[in-house]
C-alpha angles and dihedrals in degrees: 000000000000123000109214121214124189105206114195117187135129094217104091098195092050092050092049094045096047092043091052092046093050091048092050094047095045116016091195090065110102111193121200113194129215127183096217143341094278091057089049090053092047099044108031097068088059097044121107096232140066113226119242091193138014119214101198130189112210102209109058136134125253097014115017126216095262093057093039089053092052089052093045093050091051091053098036107022096172097048114101121232122212107199126197141155142180121231123197104209127152 
């Protein structure tokens, strides 16, 4: 049985790398990628799957991870959200 992951991050190489790694570790993981929260909000209602997990970046353009998580929890209240971000501070 597939395990569906909605992966929302504006860093393309990170999304591709993590998605490939997850698919290699667990072939039943099906990862759907979104560039930012706005794309998640626009595309997910028309997708043919229900996410079992959200991987959510916090710092993104258009709709950030905080607001995208609020939206996701309204639509999928029982689906966990794993939030993360990278900060570039000296």
